[in-house]
N, C-alpha and C positions, 0 to 999 in steps of 0.2 A: 504364366501368361501375363503380359503387361496390363496395367490397370486400364479400364475402358471408361471414358467419361460419359456422364449422363447424356449430354447433348449429342455426342457421337453415336451412342446407341440409339437414341430416339429418332434422330434425323439423318444419321449418316453424314453429318456435316461438321466442319470445324469452326474456327473463329472468323475474323473479319478479313476480307481481301476483295479485290475488284479487278476486272479486266480494264484495258486501256480506255474503253469507251465509256466507263461508268464514272459519273461525277461523285462528289462526296456524299456522305450519308446524312448530314445534318440539315434540317429545314426543308421546305418545299420550294420549288421554283416559283417565281412570281407569275401572276396571272398573265402578264404581257409576254412572258418568255415561252413561246410555243415550240422552241427547239429542244426543250428539256422535259422529260416525262418522269414524274416521281412515282416510284413503285414501293409499296410496303409489303413485307413478308416476314414470317416467323423463322425462315431459314437463313442462316448466314451464307455468304457467297462462297467461301473457301471450301473446295471439294464438291460444290454443287454443279449441276449442268448449266446454270443460268449464264455465267459470264461469256462463254463462247457464243451462245445464241444471241445474247444482248449485243455483243460486238458485231456480229453479222448484221443485226438489225440496224445498228448505227452506220455501218458501212453502206448499207442499201438505202437508207433514208436521210442520213445526215443528222438525225435526232439523237441526243444523248439521253442517258437514263440515270436518274439519281435514285439510288437504291437505299431504302431504309430498312435495316434489320431491326425490327421493333422490340420483340420480346419472344418468349416461348411459353408453351403450355397455357394455363389459365390466365397468365399475365397478358397474353396476346388478346384474349377475349375482352379483357378490360380495356386494352389499348384500342381495339376496334370500336367499341362503344364510344370512347372518348373522341376519336378522330372523326367518326361519322356525325357527331354532334357539333363539331367545330366548323368554323367558317372557311377554313383552308385545308381540307383533307387532301391526302395524296391523290394523284390522278388515277392510280390503279392500285388495288389492295387485295391481298389474299384473304379469303374468309373461310372459316371452318365449314366443311360441307354439311355437318350436322346442324348448323345454325342458319342455313340459307333461309328457311321459312321465317325464323325470328327476325332476321335483318330485313326481309321483304316487308314484313308488317309495319316497320318503322317508316317506310316511304323514303328512306335515305339512300337507296341504291338506284342507279339509273337503269331504266328498262332498255335492254339491248336489242329489242326486236327490229327497230328500223335499221340499225347498224348491220344486223345479221342478214336482213332482207337485201340491203344494198350490196353486201359482200357476196351474195349469191350462195349462201350456205345451204347444203342439202343434207337432211337427216341421214339418208342412206350412206353417206360418205363417212359417217362417224359411228362409233359404238353407241348403241341406243342409251345405255346407262350414262354415258358422257353427255350426249346431245341433250338429254332431257333432265339432267341432274338439277339444274337451277330453274327449271320451268315451274311457274306457279299455276294454281288452279284457274286463274283468269287468262292464262296464256302468256303472261309477261315472262321475260328472262332477266332476272336480276343479277346474273353472273354467267360465266362461261368457263368451262372446265378445260384445262390443258390436257388432261388425261387421268389415268387412275393407277393406283397401286393395289393390284389384286392380292388377296391372301392365298398362299399355297403352304404346303408342308415342306420344310427343309429337313433333310434327314441325314444321319451319319451312316453313310454307305459301308464304311469299314466295320462299324459296330454290327450292322445287319449281317454282314458276311461272317464275322467271327462268331456270332451267336447262332448261325444257321437259320436265320429268319428270312423267308422269301422277300425279295425287294418289292416295293410298291410299284404301281403301274407307271409307265413313262408317257402315257397320253391321258387325256381327260376321260377316264372311264371308271366305273365302280365295279366292274367285273373282277371279282376276287378282292374287292376293296370297299366293302361295306363297313358299318360301324363295328360289327363283330370281328372282322379281319383286322381292322385298325387296333381294336382293343387287344386282340390276341398277340399282335406284334408288340404292342406297348408292354404287355405283361412279360413276354419272353425276353425283351431287351432290358428289363429292370433287374437290378441287383440291390438287395436291401442295404440301405445306408451308404451306397456307393454311387449308383446312377439310376436314372428314371427313363422309362421308355418314351414318355411323351410330355409335352408342355403346351397346353392350350389355354389354361385358366387365366393367364395374365394378359392375354390379347382380347380386349373387349369385343372385337369383331366376332367372337364365337357366339355372342348373343344373337347375331343375325344368321350365322352359318349353321349352327347345330339345331336351331329352331326351324328355320326354313326347310332344311334338308330332312327334318322329321315330319314334314307335311304342314308345318305351321306358317305363320306370317312374319315372324320376327318381333321386334320390340313394339312396333306400332301398326295399326291397321293402315290400309292404303290412304284413307282420308285423314289420318292423323288424329282421330278422335277416340280410339280405343287402345288400351294398354294390352296388346295381344301377347306380350311376353308371359302373361298370366294364363293364357289358354292352355289346355292340357298338353297338346302336342309340343308347344313351345317350352313349357315348364319341364317337360320330360327331356327335351334336348339340352336344356341348361343343366339338368340333373346329371345327364350322361357325362358331361365334362367335369362336373364336381366329383363324380364317383370315380373318375380316373385316380383321384387322390383318396377319397373317403372309403371306397370299397375295394380298390384294386392295388393301392400303393404303387401305382405306375406313373405318378406325376408328383413333382415337389409340393410340399405343403404351401398353402396360401401365404403363411407367415414368412416362408423362405423366398417368396417372389415379390415382396413388398418394395424392395429397393429397385428404383428405376433401372431397367435394362438387365436385371439379374438373370432372367431366363435366357436371354441371348448370350450373356457372358458364360452361363453354364453350358450351353450348347457348344460354344466355341472351345470350351475347355474339355469337351468330350464327356460331360456328365449327363447329357440328355440325348436320347436317340432321335426323336422327332419333335419339331417345334413349329407351331403355326405362326407365321409372320407375313407382313406385307412385302411386296417385291423389293422395296428399298433395301432390305437386309441382304440382298445379293452382294452389294458392294461391301457392306460391313463384314460379312462372313468371308469374303475373298481376302480381306485384309487381316482378319483375326484368327481364322482357322489354320492351324499349322501342322497338326499331327494326324489328320485323317482325311479320307476322301468323303465328299458330301455332294448331294444333288437335291433336286426339288421333285415333289410328287403332288398329285391332285389331292384336294380335300376328299376325305372318304364320303361315300354316298350312303343314303338310306332310302327314304321315299323319293327324294330328289338328290341331285348332286350339283350344288351351286356354291359360289363363294361370295364374299363381300369385299368391296374395294374402297379404299380411301380415294376421294376425288380431290384434284388440285384445282380448286375453284378461285377465280379472280373476279372482282367486281369493280365497277366504276362508280364512285360516290356521286350522289345527285348534285352535290356542291363542288365537284371537281372542276378545276379551272380549264383543263384541256381534255375534254371528253373525246373529241374526234381523234386526237393524237393517242390517247389512251387506248381507244379501240383499234387504231392502226397497229399498235404494239401487240395488243391481245390477239388480234386476228393473225398477225405474223407468227406469234408463238404457237397458234393452233392450226395453222395451214402448213403447206408442204415445207417451206424452208425451216421454220422453227421446230415443227413436229419431227422432221427427219433428224435434226440435231439432237433432240431429246432421246429419240430412239437409239441413236448411235451411242449415246452416253449410258443407256440401259438403266436410267434412274427410275423410270416409270413407263407405262404403256401409253403412248400418245392416243388421244381420242380419234385422230384421223386414221382410218383403217389402212390406207395406202402407205402411210409412214410407219405405222406400228410394226409392220413386217420386219423392219430393220432391227428390232430388238433381239431377234434370234441370232444376229451376228455380233451382238455386243459382248458375248462371252469370251471371245478371243481364244477359244479352244480349251479353256480351263473350266473349273467348276462355276456354275452347274452345267452339266452336259446337256440337259434337256431344257434349255432356256425357252424353247418354243412353247412350253407349258404355260408360260406367262400369258401368251396370246390366247390360248384355250381358256385359261382362267378368266381373262377379260371378256371373252365371249359368253361365259357362264356366270357373270356377276349379277347379283340381284340389286334392284333399285328399291330402297326402303321407302316406307311412308314417311312424310315430313310432319314434324310437330313444331308449332310456334313456340310453346313454352318448354322446349326440350331441356334447356339448362336447369331449370327448376326441378323438372321431373328426374333428371339424372342425379341431381344432388340429393334426392330423397331415396330413390330405389336402389342405387348402387351400394351405398353404405349399409343399407338394410340387408343386402344379400351377402354381406360378410359372414353371417351365420351359416349360410349354405356353403360358401367357399371354405369355411373353417369346420365343416362337418358337424354343425350343431343343430341344423334344421333342414327340412326338405324344401326344394324350390317351389313346389306346388303350394305349400303352406305359407311361405313368406310372400310369394307373389300374389296369391289369392287375398291375403290380408292387405296388401298394398294397393290392390286394384282400385277400390273406390276413391282413395286419396289421389292417386295419379290421374285417374280419369276426370276427376273434378278439376284438376289443374289444366289438362290438355283439351278437355271437351269444349 
């Protein structure tokens, strides 16, 4: 298999490119130039769904878009803090959905409530987790989500058939698809030193999925003041994922998954039977899986059967020069014209329910056959509690959990020890 670049694996995107409607990427438009809207994002344009939708916006409004591909990963977090503190930030910028509460606390994001009210938005028209994603306790909206990338299981259908293992469900049900069924399939698909039945450990979303589905709350309490990952049900869910490796040898070792994108690369090479990933990886696997048939399946259930989705959140900085124009673009991206375009591209599930149905037709007859599961996953996505000091908390507890991932300690012991420190930070 050809080498797979880090950025391609993480974002499903390539280098720099632009549609005809897009202006250059350097600098911001002047405050007096209200015909150009600057947009900052961590995704490069090439291979993304943005150019076609941006071009359609320009044709409809006459306004150009100056796109700034700023950085990726943690470098983008630094970039966000820098531009929000500057006097000339972009008009519209993507923010990490985990950090919405952190940015809201700074007061450097514009409250969108008036824009939303004037645009006649109705919560019933959107997935609840999308509509309420950036809503703050005081009712303000410091961002607006284009849609979400729900997590599902991608599985090697050929491997299942050759091993004589029953296929997972094709609809969002846990009938015959509880944790015990998932574990049984993972163990039967595994061959020592050759292949593994499952790969969940390297997708941090499992901290929400396997904890909530075990009857817990996930990483944080709803009010964001308690470190509920340390609660018994949540710690047990975390341990279940670690034990796929530690007890059952049905998942690659944590040390083997440290290279960015390694799990996805191993799945594409036929070395993993089931892998948990966000919906974005549909495009990646379509391009990189060559030797077997694959499909998607629901997350296995336990007490509940829910998933966790990445949100594509954009915000207007408080100091943006063209707030009304920025909202005009953001509203376009999240209403029928833009949302329909994104659904056709199949990159993510648009927040607008009426447009999201179009994602089921984005497969073009190839893999995955059951693309409709993405909509069911979106309907079963959990909205987590929000923490203001989330970055500091993550930097402490995730490295500490390496002992659990490396089979040297139990989740309950490590999380219980961390709880007082984390709750002092977030409380």
